[in-house]
C-alpha atoms as a printed R data frame, in Angstrom:
    type eleno elety resid chain resno       x      y       z
1   ATOM     1    CA   MET     A     1   0.303  0.159  -0.222
2   ATOM     2    CA   GLU     A     2   1.180  3.635  -0.431
3   ATOM     3    CA   ILE     A     3   0.169  6.836   0.891
4   ATOM     4    CA   PHE     A     4  -0.061 10.178  -0.969
5   ATOM     5    CA   LYS     A     5  -0.042 13.288  -0.027
6   ATOM     6    CA   PHE     A     6  -1.200 16.661  -2.145
7   ATOM     7    CA   GLY     A     7  -1.047 20.127  -0.983
8   ATOM     8    CA   GLY     A     8  -2.965 23.172  -1.199
9   ATOM     9    CA   ALA     A     9  -1.770 24.147  -4.587
10  ATOM    10    CA   SER     A    10  -3.171 21.324  -5.538
11  ATOM    11    CA   VAL     A    11  -6.570 20.901  -4.487
12  ATOM    12    CA   LYS     A    12  -6.760 24.944  -4.873
13  ATOM    13    CA   ASP     A    13  -9.710 24.970  -7.477
14  ATOM    14    CA   ALA     A    14 -12.340 22.544  -8.679
15  ATOM    15    CA   GLU     A    15 -10.060 21.656 -11.882
16  ATOM    16    CA   GLY     A    16  -7.267 20.850  -9.127
17  ATOM    17    CA   VAL     A    17  -9.688 18.696  -7.968
18  ATOM    18    CA   LYS     A    18 -10.650 16.498 -10.980
19  ATOM    19    CA   ASN     A    19  -7.044 16.641 -11.231
20  ATOM    20    CA   LEU     A    20  -5.856 14.900  -8.148
21  ATOM    21    CA   ALA     A    21  -8.771 12.343  -9.339
22  ATOM    22    CA   ASN     A    22  -7.274 11.747 -12.226
23  ATOM    23    CA   ILE     A    23  -3.935 10.409 -10.633
24  ATOM    24    CA   VAL     A    24  -6.281  8.484  -7.931
25  ATOM    25    CA   ARG     A    25  -7.763  7.048 -11.290
26  ATOM    26    CA   ASP     A    26  -4.161  5.595 -12.640
27  ATOM    27    CA   TYR     A    27  -2.908  4.970  -9.491
28  ATOM    28    CA   LYS     A    28  -2.765  0.881 -10.051
29  ATOM    29    CA   ASN     A    29  -0.515 -0.808  -7.312
30  ATOM    30    CA   GLY     A    30  -3.044 -1.909  -4.459
31  ATOM    31    CA   GLU     A    31  -3.965  0.220  -1.542
32  ATOM    32    CA   LEU     A    32  -4.450  3.429  -1.248
33  ATOM    33    CA   LEU     A    33  -4.364  6.478   1.516
34  ATOM    34    CA   ILE     A    34  -4.318 10.382   0.641
35  ATOM    35    CA   VAL     A    35  -3.509 12.581   2.641
36  ATOM    36    CA   ILE     A    36  -4.371 16.705   2.143
37  ATOM    37    CA   SER     A    37  -3.675 19.675   2.871
38  ATOM    38    CA   ALA     A    38  -6.513 22.912   3.137
39  ATOM    39    CA   MET     A    39  -7.077 24.490  -0.107
40  ATOM    40    CA   GLY     A    40  -5.243 26.993  -1.837
41  ATOM    41    CA   LYS     A    41  -4.514 29.714   0.572
42  ATOM    42    CA   ILE     A    42  -6.982 28.446   3.451
43  ATOM    43    CA   THR     A    43  -5.095 28.211   5.993
44  ATOM    44    CA   ASN     A    44  -3.462 32.525   5.907
45  ATOM    45    CA   LYS     A    45  -7.669 32.789   5.585
46  ATOM    46    CA   LEU     A    46  -8.323 31.301   8.446
47  ATOM    47    CA   GLU     A    47  -5.532 32.268  10.554
48  ATOM    48    CA   GLU     A    48  -6.639 35.604   9.907
49  ATOM    49    CA   LEU     A    49 -10.103 35.056  11.256
50  ATOM    50    CA   ASN     A    50  -7.806 33.431  14.403
51  ATOM    51    CA   TYR     A    51  -6.791 36.562  14.770
52  ATOM    52    CA   ALA     A    52  -9.276 39.130  13.777
53  ATOM    53    CA   TYR     A    53 -11.606 36.500  16.737
54  ATOM    54    CA   LEU     A    54  -9.205 36.727  19.189
55  ATOM    55    CA   ASN     A    55  -9.366 40.383  19.098
56  ATOM    56    CA   GLN     A    56 -12.595 40.559  18.554
57  ATOM    57    CA   SER     A    57 -12.311 42.710  15.017
58  ATOM    58    CA   GLU     A    58 -15.220 43.413  13.590
59  ATOM    59    CA   ASN     A    59 -14.532 41.873  10.521
60  ATOM    60    CA   ALA     A    60 -14.068 38.101  11.492
61  ATOM    61    CA   HIS     A    61 -17.587 37.050  10.344
62  ATOM    62    CA   SER     A    62 -16.783 38.636   6.815
63  ATOM    63    CA   ILE     A    63 -13.425 36.759   6.630
64  ATOM    64    CA   PHE     A    64 -15.400 33.935   7.162
65  ATOM    65    CA   GLU     A    65 -17.890 34.252   5.042
66  ATOM    66    CA   GLU     A    66 -15.427 34.625   2.789
67  ATOM    67    CA   VAL     A    67 -13.565 31.238   3.207
68  ATOM    68    CA   LYS     A    68 -16.949 29.645   3.114
69  ATOM    69    CA   HIS     A    69 -18.013 30.900  -0.484
70  ATOM    70    CA   PHE     A    70 -14.889 29.592  -1.406
71  ATOM    71    CA   HIS     A    71 -15.439 26.108  -0.730
72  ATOM    72    CA   PHE     A    72 -19.272 26.484  -1.580
73  ATOM    73    CA   ASP     A    73 -17.715 27.848  -5.154
74  ATOM    74    CA   ILE     A    74 -16.320 24.766  -5.150
75  ATOM    75    CA   ILE     A    75 -18.639 22.028  -4.289
76  ATOM    76    CA   GLU     A    76 -20.792 24.100  -7.002
77  ATOM    77    CA   ALA     A    77 -17.945 24.300 -10.052
78  ATOM    78    CA   LEU     A    78 -17.659 20.036  -9.823
79  ATOM    79    CA   PHE     A    79 -20.868 19.164  -8.839
80  ATOM    80    CA   GLU     A    80 -22.927 21.658 -11.357
81  ATOM    81    CA   GLY     A    81 -26.597 21.696 -10.019
82  ATOM    82    CA   LYS     A    82 -26.587 18.454  -8.074
83  ATOM    83    CA   HIS     A    83 -26.665 19.187  -4.684
84  ATOM    84    CA   ASN     A    84 -24.618 16.074  -3.340
85  ATOM    85    CA   PRO     A    85 -24.722 15.386  -0.048
86  ATOM    86    CA   VAL     A    86 -20.827 16.630   0.563
87  ATOM    87    CA   TYR     A    87 -22.427 20.429   0.172
88  ATOM    88    CA   ASP     A    88 -24.728 19.987   3.877
89  ATOM    89    CA   ASP     A    89 -21.811 18.041   5.029
90  ATOM    90    CA   VAL     A    90 -19.498 21.201   4.947
91  ATOM    91    CA   ALA     A    91 -22.522 23.135   5.586
92  ATOM    92    CA   ASN     A    92 -22.665 20.974   9.080
93  ATOM    93    CA   THR     A    93 -18.848 21.742   9.487
94  ATOM    94    CA   PHE     A    94 -18.871 25.803   9.529
95  ATOM    95    CA   VAL     A    95 -21.688 25.788  12.017
96  ATOM    96    CA   GLU     A    96 -18.793 24.817  14.835
97  ATOM    97    CA   ILE     A    97 -16.984 28.174  13.970
98  ATOM    98    CA   ASP     A    98 -19.597 30.501  13.837
99  ATOM    99    CA   TRP     A    99 -20.904 29.227  16.921
100 ATOM   100    CA   LEU     A   100 -17.262 30.218  18.255
101 ATOM   101    CA   LEU     A   101 -17.879 32.949  17.006
102 ATOM   102    CA   GLU     A   102 -20.748 34.277  18.364
103 ATOM   103    CA   ASP     A   103 -19.000 34.081  22.113
104 ATOM   104    CA   GLU     A   104 -15.838 35.848  23.117
105 ATOM   105    CA   PRO     A   105 -12.490 34.272  23.395
106 ATOM   106    CA   ASP     A   106 -12.344 32.964  26.853
107 ATOM   107    CA   ASN     A   107  -9.615 30.072  26.498
108 ATOM   108    CA   ASP     A   108  -5.760 29.910  25.879
109 ATOM   109    CA   PRO     A   109  -5.475 31.483  22.003
110 ATOM   110    CA   ASP     A   110  -2.603 28.237  20.710
111 ATOM   111    CA   TYR     A   111  -5.827 26.356  21.584
112 ATOM   112    CA   ILE     A   112  -8.421 28.571  19.252
113 ATOM   113    CA   TYR     A   113  -6.187 28.356  16.979
114 ATOM   114    CA   ASP     A   114  -6.288 24.649  16.588
115 ATOM   115    CA   GLN     A   115 -10.213 24.410  16.537
116 ATOM   116    CA   ILE     A   116 -10.186 27.444  13.658
117 ATOM   117    CA   VAL     A   117  -7.158 26.852  11.875
118 ATOM   118    CA   SER     A   118  -8.690 23.378  11.875
119 ATOM   119    CA   ILE     A   119 -11.344 23.127   9.825
120 ATOM   120    CA   GLY     A   120  -9.657 23.826   6.344
121 ATOM   121    CA   GLU     A   121  -8.148 20.349   6.753
122 ATOM   122    CA   VAL     A   122 -11.623 18.924   7.221
123 ATOM   123    CA   VAL     A   123 -13.711 21.016   4.799
124 ATOM   124    CA   SER     A   124 -11.084 20.174   1.704
125 ATOM   125    CA   THR     A   125 -10.597 16.591   2.653
126 ATOM   126    CA   LYS     A   126 -14.172 16.424   2.251
127 ATOM   127    CA   ILE     A   127 -15.395 17.272  -0.591
128 ATOM   128    CA   VAL     A   128 -12.392 15.960  -2.183
129 ATOM   129    CA   ALA     A   129 -13.316 12.414  -0.557
130 ATOM   130    CA   ALA     A   130 -17.271 13.785  -2.417
131 ATOM   131    CA   TRP     A   131 -15.330 13.967  -5.359
132 ATOM   132    CA   LEU     A   132 -13.659 10.355  -5.955
133 ATOM   133    CA   ASN     A   133 -17.034  8.990  -5.009
134 ATOM   134    CA   GLU     A   134 -18.790 10.877  -7.470
135 ATOM   135    CA   THR     A   135 -16.142  9.593 -10.180
136 ATOM   136    CA   GLY     A   136 -16.710  6.371  -9.375
137 ATOM   137    CA   ASN     A   137 -13.602  6.033  -6.827
138 ATOM   138    CA   LYS     A   138 -14.846  3.720  -3.968
139 ATOM   139    CA   THR     A   139 -13.296  6.539  -0.971
140 ATOM   140    CA   LEU     A   140 -14.353  6.473   2.512
141 ATOM   141    CA   TRP     A   141 -13.790 10.001   4.861
142 ATOM   142    CA   ALA     A   142 -11.641  9.156   7.396
143 ATOM   143    CA   ASP     A   143 -11.382 11.700  10.684
144 ATOM   144    CA   ALA     A   144  -7.682 12.230  11.012
145 ATOM   145    CA   ARG     A   145  -7.817 13.392  15.092
146 ATOM   146    CA   ASN     A   146  -9.100  9.385  16.026
147 ATOM   147    CA   TYR     A   147  -5.750  8.494  14.745
148 ATOM   148    CA   ILE     A   148  -3.425 10.618  15.520
149 ATOM   149    CA   LYS     A   149  -3.214 11.199  18.993
150 ATOM   150    CA   THR     A   150  -1.167 13.666  20.139
151 ATOM   151    CA   ASP     A   151  -0.663 15.351  24.122
152 ATOM   152    CA   ASN     A   152  -1.815 18.666  24.826
153 ATOM   153    CA   THR     A   153   0.769 21.481  22.677
154 ATOM   154    CA   TYR     A   154  -1.867 23.403  20.911
155 ATOM   155    CA   ARG     A   155   0.010 24.651  17.558
156 ATOM   156    CA   GLU     A   156   2.952 21.874  17.993
157 ATOM   157    CA   GLY     A   157   1.397 18.634  18.768
158 ATOM   158    CA   LYS     A   158   3.671 16.148  20.082
159 ATOM   159    CA   VAL     A   159   2.807 12.960  18.613
160 ATOM   160    CA   ASP     A   160   2.136  9.606  20.811
161 ATOM   161    CA   TRP     A   161   3.451  7.057  18.240
162 ATOM   162    CA   ASP     A   162   2.252  4.378  20.873
163 ATOM   163    CA   LYS     A   163  -1.447  5.369  20.817
164 ATOM   164    CA   THR     A   164  -1.356  6.271  17.350
165 ATOM   165    CA   ASN     A   165   0.116  3.144  15.516
166 ATOM   166    CA   ALA     A   166  -2.119  1.243  18.066
167 ATOM   167    CA   ILE     A   167  -5.161  2.631  16.419
168 ATOM   168    CA   ILE     A   168  -4.106  2.674  12.847
169 ATOM   169    CA   GLN     A   169  -3.058 -0.657  13.194
170 ATOM   170    CA   LYS     A   170  -6.211 -2.110  14.766
171 ATOM   171    CA   GLU     A   171  -8.930  0.666  13.220
172 ATOM   172    CA   LEU     A   172  -7.700  2.382   9.958
173 ATOM   173    CA   LYS     A   173  -5.700 -0.266   8.455
174 ATOM   174    CA   PRO     A   174  -8.844 -2.913   7.919
175 ATOM   175    CA   LEU     A   175 -10.473 -0.249   6.187
176 ATOM   176    CA   LEU     A   176  -8.080  0.284   2.870
177 ATOM   177    CA   ALA     A   177  -8.791 -3.342   2.229
178 ATOM   178    CA   GLN     A   178 -12.601 -1.972   0.920
179 ATOM   179    CA   ASN     A   179 -11.593  1.752   0.111
180 ATOM   180    CA   ILE     A   180  -9.339  4.762  -0.526
181 ATOM   181    CA   ILE     A   181  -8.795  6.213   1.796
182 ATOM   182    CA   VAL     A   182  -8.957 10.412   2.323
183 ATOM   183    CA   THR     A   183  -7.520 12.224   5.223
184 ATOM   184    CA   GLN     A   184  -6.558 15.036   6.506
185 ATOM   185    CA   GLY     A   185  -2.740 16.641   7.065
186 ATOM   186    CA   PHE     A   186  -1.940 19.263   9.659
187 ATOM   187    CA   ILE     A   187  -4.029 17.689  12.356
188 ATOM   188    CA   GLY     A   188  -4.453 15.493  14.944
189 ATOM   189    CA   GLY     A   189  -6.377 14.657  18.525
190 ATOM   190    CA   THR     A   190  -6.117 14.590  22.576
191 ATOM   191    CA   SER     A   191  -7.121 11.844  24.652
192 ATOM   192    CA   GLU     A   192  -9.966 14.546  25.429
193 ATOM   193    CA   ASN     A   193 -10.572 14.392  21.994
194 ATOM   194    CA   TYR     A   194  -9.482 17.819  21.289
195 ATOM   195    CA   THR     A   195  -8.323 19.631  18.097
196 ATOM   196    CA   THR     A   196  -4.647 19.572  17.480
197 ATOM   197    CA   THR     A   197  -1.774 20.729  14.981
198 ATOM   198    CA   LEU     A   198   1.303 19.800  14.168
199 ATOM   199    CA   GLY     A   199   3.222 22.878  13.455
200 ATOM   200    CA   ARG     A   200   2.589 25.101  10.108
201 ATOM   201    CA   GLU     A   201   3.338 23.589   6.835
202 ATOM   202    CA   GLY     A   202   2.873 20.171   8.779
203 ATOM   203    CA   SER     A   203   0.215 17.639   6.312
204 ATOM   204    CA   ASP     A   204   4.117 16.432   4.883
205 ATOM   205    CA   TYR     A   205   4.445 14.966   8.982
206 ATOM   206    CA   SER     A   206   1.649 13.731   9.138
207 ATOM   207    CA   ALA     A   207   1.561 11.526   5.457
208 ATOM   208    CA   ALA     A   208   5.020 10.715   6.974
209 ATOM   209    CA   ILE     A   209   3.409  9.360   9.998
210 ATOM   210    CA   PHE     A   210   0.848  7.325   9.151
211 ATOM   211    CA   ALA     A   211   3.302  5.223   6.212
212 ATOM   212    CA   SER     A   212   4.917  4.763   8.997
213 ATOM   213    CA   CYS     A   213   2.585  3.217  11.076
214 ATOM   214    CA   LEU     A   214   0.222  1.332   8.112
215 ATOM   215    CA   ASP     A   215   4.408 -0.077   6.777
216 ATOM   216    CA   ALA     A   216   4.085  1.890   3.335
217 ATOM   217    CA   ASN     A   217   5.724  0.243   0.486
218 ATOM   218    CA   ALA     A   218   6.223  3.986  -0.237
219 ATOM   219    CA   LEU     A   219   5.054  7.779   0.193
220 ATOM   220    CA   THR     A   220   4.342 10.560  -2.382
221 ATOM   221    CA   ILE     A   221   4.176 14.587  -1.690
222 ATOM   222    CA   TRP     A   222   2.733 15.393  -5.344
223 ATOM   223    CA   LYS     A   223   3.447 19.901  -5.453
224 ATOM   224    CA   ASP     A   224   3.627 22.226  -8.219
225 ATOM   225    CA   VAL     A   225   7.807 21.735  -8.873
226 ATOM   226    CA   PRO     A   226   9.417 18.884 -10.716
227 ATOM   227    CA   GLY     A   227  10.629 17.328  -8.279
228 ATOM   228    CA   VAL     A   228  13.434 18.844  -5.516
229 ATOM   229    CA   LEU     A   229  15.163 21.556  -7.322
230 ATOM   230    CA   ASN     A   230  18.957 22.495  -6.185
231 ATOM   231    CA   ALA     A   231  17.360 26.178  -5.636
232 ATOM   232    CA   ASP     A   232  14.313 27.895  -5.181
233 ATOM   233    CA   PRO     A   233  12.799 29.459  -8.913
234 ATOM   234    CA   LYS     A   234  11.755 32.552  -7.020
235 ATOM   235    CA   TRP     A   235  15.893 33.128  -5.768
236 ATOM   236    CA   PHE     A   236  17.260 31.444  -9.375
237 ATOM   237    CA   ASP     A   237  16.747 32.522 -12.610
238 ATOM   238    CA   GLU     A   238  18.351 28.570 -13.646
239 ATOM   239    CA   THR     A   239  17.759 25.578 -11.388
240 ATOM   240    CA   GLU     A   240  18.522 21.957 -11.584
241 ATOM   241    CA   LYS     A   241  16.240 19.006 -10.765
242 ATOM   242    CA   ILE     A   242  17.813 16.763  -8.437
243 ATOM   243    CA   ASP     A   243  16.665 12.443  -9.133
244 ATOM   244    CA   GLN     A   244  17.765 11.260  -6.147
245 ATOM   245    CA   LEU     A   245  18.630 12.011  -2.533
246 ATOM   246    CA   SER     A   246  19.322 10.528   0.679
247 ATOM   247    CA   TYR     A   247  17.206 10.948   3.715
248 ATOM   248    CA   HIS     A   248  20.554 12.155   5.349
249 ATOM   249    CA   ASP     A   249  20.626 15.165   3.162
250 ATOM   250    CA   ALA     A   250  17.416 15.736   2.893
251 ATOM   251    CA   ILE     A   251  17.005 16.347   6.359
252 ATOM   252    CA   GLU     A   252  19.798 18.903   6.167
253 ATOM   253    CA   LEU     A   253  18.307 20.717   3.517
254 ATOM   254    CA   THR     A   254  14.609 20.405   5.330
255 ATOM   255    CA   TYR     A   255  15.712 21.612   9.070
256 ATOM   256    CA   TYR     A   256  17.795 24.614   6.502
257 ATOM   257    CA   GLY     A   257  14.596 25.540   5.614
258 ATOM   258    CA   ALA     A   258  14.035 23.912   1.782
259 ATOM   259    CA   THR     A   259  10.154 24.137   1.831
260 ATOM   260    CA   VAL     A   260   9.519 21.461  -0.806
261 ATOM   261    CA   ILE     A   261   9.189 19.331   2.363
262 ATOM   262    CA   HIS     A   262   8.454 19.491   6.239
263 ATOM   263    CA   PRO     A   263  11.260 18.842   8.128
264 ATOM   264    CA   LYS     A   264   9.710 16.311  10.523
265 ATOM   265    CA   THR     A   265   8.827 14.175   7.265
266 ATOM   266    CA   ILE     A   266  12.116 12.214   6.983
267 ATOM   267    CA   LYS     A   267  12.593 10.433  10.113
268 ATOM   268    CA   PRO     A   268   9.444  8.562  10.636
269 ATOM   269    CA   LEU     A   269  10.401  7.009   7.110
270 ATOM   270    CA   GLN     A   270  14.217  6.688   7.614
271 ATOM   271    CA   ASN     A   271  13.429  4.027  10.764
272 ATOM   272    CA   LYS     A   272  11.287  2.408   8.236
273 ATOM   273    CA   GLY     A   273  13.504  2.453   5.820
274 ATOM   274    CA   ILE     A   274   9.911  3.559   3.169
275 ATOM   275    CA   PRO     A   275  11.327  5.635  -0.043
276 ATOM   276    CA   LEU     A   276   9.852  9.579  -0.006
277 ATOM   277    CA   PHE     A   277   8.635 10.490  -3.790
278 ATOM   278    CA   VAL     A   278   8.421 14.757  -4.862
279 ATOM   279    CA   ARG     A   279   6.443 14.916  -7.876
280 ATOM   280    CA   SER     A   280   4.302 17.346 -10.370
281 ATOM   281    CA   PHE     A   281   0.258 17.370 -10.280
282 ATOM   282    CA   ILE     A   282   1.148 19.510 -12.679
283 ATOM   283    CA   THR     A   283   2.796 16.651 -15.052
284 ATOM   284    CA   PRO     A   284   2.536 13.419 -12.704
285 ATOM   285    CA   GLU     A   285   4.307 11.376 -15.927
286 ATOM   286    CA   GLY     A   286   7.493 12.465 -13.908
287 ATOM   287    CA   ASN     A   287   9.811 10.870 -12.094
288 ATOM   288    CA   GLY     A   288  10.386 13.368  -9.241
289 ATOM   289    CA   THR     A   289  13.224 13.121  -6.917
290 ATOM   290    CA   ALA     A   290  13.699  9.453  -4.568
291 ATOM   291    CA   ILE     A   291  15.030 10.357  -1.359
292 ATOM   292    CA   THR     A   292  15.964  6.882  -0.226
293 ATOM   293    CA   LYS     A   293  18.619  5.431   2.317
294 ATOM   294    CA   GLU     A   294  21.005  5.494  -0.021
295 ATOM   295    CA   ASN     A   295  23.820  7.814   0.656
296 ATOM   296    CA   ASN     A   296  25.150  9.301  -2.795
297 ATOM   297    CA   PRO     A   297  26.112 13.034  -2.476
298 ATOM   298    CA   LEU     A   298  24.178 16.106  -4.201
299 ATOM   299    CA   PRO     A   299  25.658 16.097  -7.694
300 ATOM   300    CA   VAL     A   300  24.899 19.536  -7.354
301 ATOM   301    CA   PRO     A   301  25.163 22.073  -4.405
302 ATOM   302    CA   SER     A   302  22.049 23.102  -3.279
303 ATOM   303    CA   PHE     A   303  20.676 26.471  -2.299
304 ATOM   304    CA   ILE     A   304  18.581 27.534   0.454
305 ATOM   305    CA   PHE     A   305  17.103 31.524   1.460
306 ATOM   306    CA   LYS     A   306  15.693 32.190   4.562
307 ATOM   307    CA   VAL     A   307  14.201 36.025   4.314
308 ATOM   308    CA   ASN     A   308  12.829 37.867   7.444
309 ATOM   309    CA   GLN     A   309  15.838 36.623  10.138
310 ATOM   310    CA   ALA     A   310  16.759 38.319  12.663
311 ATOM   311    CA   LEU     A   311  20.705 38.307  14.116
312 ATOM   312    CA   ILE     A   312  20.677 37.697  18.410
313 ATOM   313    CA   SER     A   313  24.504 38.154  19.637
314 ATOM   314    CA   ILE     A   314  24.058 37.751  23.485
315 ATOM   315    CA   PHE     A   315  27.493 38.657  25.459
316 ATOM   316    CA   PRO     A   316  27.787 38.005  29.277
317 ATOM   317    CA   LYS     A   317  27.561 41.576  31.408
318 ATOM   318    CA   ASP     A   318  30.877 40.797  33.045
319 ATOM   319    CA   TYR     A   319  32.595 39.889  30.358
320 ATOM   320    CA   SER     A   320  33.045 35.981  32.148
321 ATOM   321    CA   PHE     A   321  33.455 33.688  29.229
322 ATOM   322    CA   ILE     A   322  30.369 31.830  27.248
323 ATOM   323    CA   ILE     A   323  30.355 28.366  29.262
324 ATOM   324    CA   GLU     A   324  28.275 26.172  29.723
325 ATOM   325    CA   GLU     A   325  26.254 27.783  32.391
326 ATOM   326    CA   ASN     A   326  25.121 29.724  30.268
327 ATOM   327    CA   LEU     A   327  24.461 28.016  27.246
328 ATOM   328    CA   SER     A   328  22.141 25.686  29.189
329 ATOM   329    CA   ASN     A   329  20.543 29.559  30.551
330 ATOM   330    CA   ILE     A   330  20.731 30.885  26.856
331 ATOM   331    CA   PHE     A   331  18.618 27.096  25.782
332 ATOM   332    CA   ASP     A   332  16.409 27.544  28.292
333 ATOM   333    CA   LEU     A   333  14.619 30.555  27.491
334 ATOM   334    CA   PHE     A   334  14.674 29.737  23.520
335 ATOM   335    CA   HIS     A   335  12.617 26.955  24.888
336 ATOM   336    CA   LYS     A   336  10.831 28.399  27.190
337 ATOM   337    CA   HIS     A   337   9.875 31.030  24.454
338 ATOM   338    CA   ARG     A   338   9.297 28.439  21.443
339 ATOM   339    CA   VAL     A   339  11.947 31.114  18.941
340 ATOM   340    CA   LYS     A   340  13.772 27.957  17.030
341 ATOM   341    CA   ILE     A   341  17.771 28.621  16.321
342 ATOM   342    CA   ASN     A   342  18.335 28.629  12.553
343 ATOM   343    CA   THR     A   343  22.167 28.946  12.869
344 ATOM   344    CA   MET     A   344  24.439 29.949  15.652
345 ATOM   345    CA   LEU     A   345  28.637 30.622  16.523
346 ATOM   346    CA   ASN     A   346  30.152 30.977  20.231
347 ATOM   347    CA   SER     A   347  33.845 32.950  20.790
348 ATOM   348    CA   ALA     A   348  34.725 33.371  24.013
349 ATOM   349    CA   ILE     A   349  32.581 35.943  24.978
350 ATOM   350    CA   SER     A   350  29.635 36.266  23.064
351 ATOM   351    CA   PHE     A   351  26.907 33.861  21.254
352 ATOM   352    CA   SER     A   352  25.170 34.721  17.813
353 ATOM   353    CA   VAL     A   353  22.039 33.057  16.451
354 ATOM   354    CA   SER     A   354  20.260 33.586  13.381
355 ATOM   355    CA   VAL     A   355  16.614 32.816  13.874
356 ATOM   356    CA   ASP     A   356  13.021 33.769  12.050
357 ATOM   357    CA   ASP     A   357  12.128 37.481  13.586
358 ATOM   358    CA   ASN     A   358   8.896 36.921  14.906
359 ATOM   359    CA   GLU     A   359   8.321 40.079  16.530
360 ATOM   360    CA   GLU     A   360   5.913 39.425  19.254
361 ATOM   361    CA   LYS     A   361   7.694 35.738  20.092
362 ATOM   362    CA   ILE     A   362  11.664 37.997  19.657
363 ATOM   363    CA   SER     A   363  10.060 40.075  22.149
364 ATOM   364    CA   LYS     A   364   9.475 38.511  24.481
365 ATOM   365    CA   LEU     A   365  13.123 36.503  24.389
366 ATOM   366    CA   ILE     A   366  15.170 39.614  24.304
367 ATOM   367    CA   ASP     A   367  13.467 41.056  27.238
368 ATOM   368    CA   ALA     A   368  14.698 37.650  29.045
369 ATOM   369    CA   LEU     A   369  17.574 37.501  28.108
370 ATOM   370    CA   SER     A   370  18.042 41.137  28.899
371 ATOM   371    CA   ALA     A   371  17.932 40.282  32.443
372 ATOM   372    CA   GLN     A   372  21.394 38.073  32.621
373 ATOM   373    CA   PHE     A   373  22.695 38.894  29.295
374 ATOM   374    CA   THR     A   374  24.311 42.138  26.937
375 ATOM   375    CA   ILE     A   375  22.112 42.664  23.717
376 ATOM   376    CA   LYS     A   376  22.454 43.350  20.293
377 ATOM   377    CA   TYR     A   377  19.988 42.730  17.725
378 ATOM   378    CA   ASN     A   378  20.178 43.295  13.860
379 ATOM   379    CA   LYS     A   379  16.825 42.557  11.812
380 ATOM   380    CA   ASN     A   380  15.657 42.862   8.031
381 ATOM   381    CA   LEU     A   381  18.586 39.693   7.426
382 ATOM   382    CA   GLU     A   382  18.828 36.914   4.932
383 ATOM   383    CA   LEU     A   383  20.501 33.677   5.915
384 ATOM   384    CA   VAL     A   384  21.686 31.508   3.551
385 ATOM   385    CA   THR     A   385  22.837 27.437   3.331
386 ATOM   386    CA   ILE     A   386  24.467 26.152   0.439
387 ATOM   387    CA   ARG     A   387  25.392 22.388   0.781
388 ATOM   388    CA   TYR     A   388  27.799 21.172  -1.440
389 ATOM   389    CA   TYR     A   389  30.001 24.316  -1.307
390 ATOM   390    CA   ASN     A   390  32.471 26.003  -2.597
391 ATOM   391    CA   GLN     A   391  34.285 29.373  -2.785
392 ATOM   392    CA   GLN     A   392  32.309 29.885  -6.107
393 ATOM   393    CA   THR     A   393  29.350 28.656  -5.102
394 ATOM   394    CA   ILE     A   394  29.818 31.310  -2.235
395 ATOM   395    CA   ASP     A   395  30.652 34.726  -4.094
396 ATOM   396    CA   ARG     A   396  27.618 34.287  -6.415
397 ATOM   397    CA   VAL     A   397  24.944 34.850  -3.611
398 ATOM   398    CA   ALA     A   398  27.566 37.449  -1.653
399 ATOM   399    CA   VAL     A   399  27.703 39.754  -4.511
400 ATOM   400    CA   ASP     A   400  26.808 43.056  -2.697
401 ATOM   401    CA   LYS     A   401  26.299 41.675   0.436
402 ATOM   402    CA   ASP     A   402  27.586 42.389   4.119
403 ATOM   403    CA   ILE     A   403  28.398 38.977   5.749
404 ATOM   404    CA   LEU     A   404  27.496 39.466   9.402
405 ATOM   405    CA   LEU     A   405  28.141 35.671  10.292
406 ATOM   406    CA   GLU     A   406  29.399 32.438   8.475
407 ATOM   407    CA   VAL     A   407  29.388 28.945   9.746
408 ATOM   408    CA   LYS     A   408  31.099 26.542   8.122
409 ATOM   409    CA   SER     A   409  31.191 22.567   8.204
410 ATOM   410    CA   ARG     A   410  32.568 19.936   5.960
411 ATOM   411    CA   HIS     A   411  29.384 19.874   3.160
412 ATOM   412    CA   THR     A   412  27.037 22.831   4.729
413 ATOM   413    CA   CYS     A   413  28.190 26.911   4.664
414 ATOM   414    CA   GLN     A   414  25.766 29.147   6.072
415 ATOM   415    CA   MET     A   415  26.180 32.669   5.875
416 ATOM   416    CA   VAL     A   416  24.285 35.793   7.585
417 ATOM   417    CA   MET     A   417  24.011 38.473   4.780
418 ATOM   418    CA   LYS     A   418  22.784 42.213   4.470
419 ATOM   419    CA   ASP     A   419  22.572 44.331   1.578
420 ATOM   420    CA   LYS     A   420  25.224 46.475   0.923
421 ATOM   421    CA   ASN     A   421  22.609 49.590   1.101
422 ATOM   422    CA   THR     A   422  20.634 48.872   4.177
423 ATOM   423    CA   ASN     A   423  21.858 50.606   7.081
424 ATOM   424    CA   ARG     A   424  20.463 48.461  10.196
């Protein structure tokens, strides 16, 4: 059996849903479970709704009406006037949010986020499952919250692998013998049956969880690119597709910020030796990229850009060394404020890190660090990571840039840079 994962771009409209059904129709290799994200940019819109609701903004209801109309337009385009039961099913799902919006927020904001934003995946999968059935593919909709069990860390649910594996093996696996299963990415459920999410863009991770627990033969992630490219086309005019990647290189690239695969996706697959294929839903006949245990170096350097970076430099107030005790305190504060370090460098009396510039988190973190340390802070920076670098590749990305921090290992070079014409 195999797992297919389709992201929001693949189901952004009725034509996308039809294309997905065509890909499924052509699948001939046995049992199939399909993991699907929210449609198009709906997660962004639901995050906007969540923000408006928490701030009791007047436009919360109008944002939600946009979300509803978007989905009902797709349903009407698919079923062309036929009143398929999915219309009422989706309407009833949206009622849960209507009820929530009627009351003032009185719960943990992260909990509220998960209840609102998770609706995108629930609705998209109901629409896709209905269309697959309409087109002759015997399909069963399954609620991922019943199978992927997490703790109560809202917005970043930690998977209980033992519970999840037991439930999937006992309750979900038998259903695959008679049906194509359609389920959600990104979401899970607690032991009290509350909805959690697995972290932004976590649908790939969901697919890997199902693949691991079902001992799948393969996981295929369908994207709008022909496979894993050595650079993001929005940064480079010329890119090359990488035909084969090792698990090791894939983990490195995703950790450093390559967006084609979610960082948590690889490990569950590597543990079971399950190959991951990245293929194009635009040209499904292409071979894409295979990610396997074969440990071959990349044939070309790979470039990863992360913008909107902040460089935080930390100095002891008494000019003592940055030693283990100081580092322990620093890492504790980063963990407490949920700030992920993208790269770091320490010297005798300083410790510098590059992080995503989330203004709210960073402001609180710097306040906490300032109680013990002197802090310097730069914004509006870029982090460039080159896997299998050489001096030519470094020179290529450093044109008209000031390099504020550089970290090199045997195969990887990371540089925090700013434009030379930027004063900050």
